[in-house]
C-alpha positions as a printed NumPy array, in Angstrom:
array([[  7.113,   4.984,  18.844],
       [ 10.226,   4.129,  16.814],
       [ 10.031,   5.155,  13.185],
       [ 10.838,   1.616,  12.049],
       [  7.532,   0.399,  13.487],
       [  5.633,   2.94 ,  11.42 ],
       [  7.579,   1.991,   8.281],
       [  6.878,  -1.708,   8.811],
       [  3.204,  -0.952,   9.366],
       [  2.98 ,   1.105,   6.178],
       [  4.747,  -1.592,   4.176],
       [  2.397,  -4.222,   5.591],
       [ -0.555,  -2.045,   4.602],
       [  0.927,  -1.673,   1.12 ],
       [  1.252,  -5.447,   0.835],
       [ -2.341,  -5.921,   1.902],
       [ -3.521,  -3.334,  -0.608],
       [ -1.341,  -4.861,  -3.329],
       [ -3.025,  -8.197,  -2.725],
       [ -6.354,  -6.463,  -3.121],
       [ -5.214,  -5.068,  -6.459],
       [ -4.216,  -8.531,  -7.625],
       [ -7.477, -10.082,  -6.457],
       [ -9.806,  -7.479,  -7.958],
       [ -8.044,  -6.709, -11.246],
       [-10.077,  -9.098, -13.424],
       [-13.478,  -8.244, -11.985],
       [-13.411,  -4.605, -10.882],
       [-10.691,  -2.62 , -12.603],
       [-11.85 ,   0.726, -11.209],
       [-11.581,  -0.527,  -7.626],
       [ -8.213,  -2.102,  -8.453],
       [ -6.898,   1.247,  -9.704],
       [ -8.061,   2.956,  -6.51 ],
       [ -6.316,   0.275,  -4.431],
       [ -3.199,   0.674,  -6.574],
       [ -3.114,   4.409,  -5.892],
       [ -3.48 ,   3.744,  -2.164],
       [ -0.665,   1.181,  -2.382],
       [  1.652,   3.716,  -4.007],
       [  0.761,   6.286,  -1.358],
       [  1.522,   3.8  ,   1.441],
       [  4.874,   2.802,  -0.05 ],
       [  5.91 ,   6.388,  -0.695],
       [  4.833,   7.332,   2.816],
       [  6.986,   4.543,   4.241],
       [  9.994,   5.66 ,   2.214],
       [  9.543,   9.304,   3.17 ],
       [  9.033,   8.412,   6.839],
       [ 12.262,   6.408,   6.798],
       [ 14.221,   9.3  ,   5.295]])
């Protein structure tokens, strides 16, 4: 599998998780923080995979 496919998948996952952060911030801040951490992990994983 080309590494670009994995990077695109991780960035798509990060976008999905980022939307979850935006949607849950006003009602469930604890869950939003967990989703934010997962978003950062996905983005950093995509950057590291690309390098």
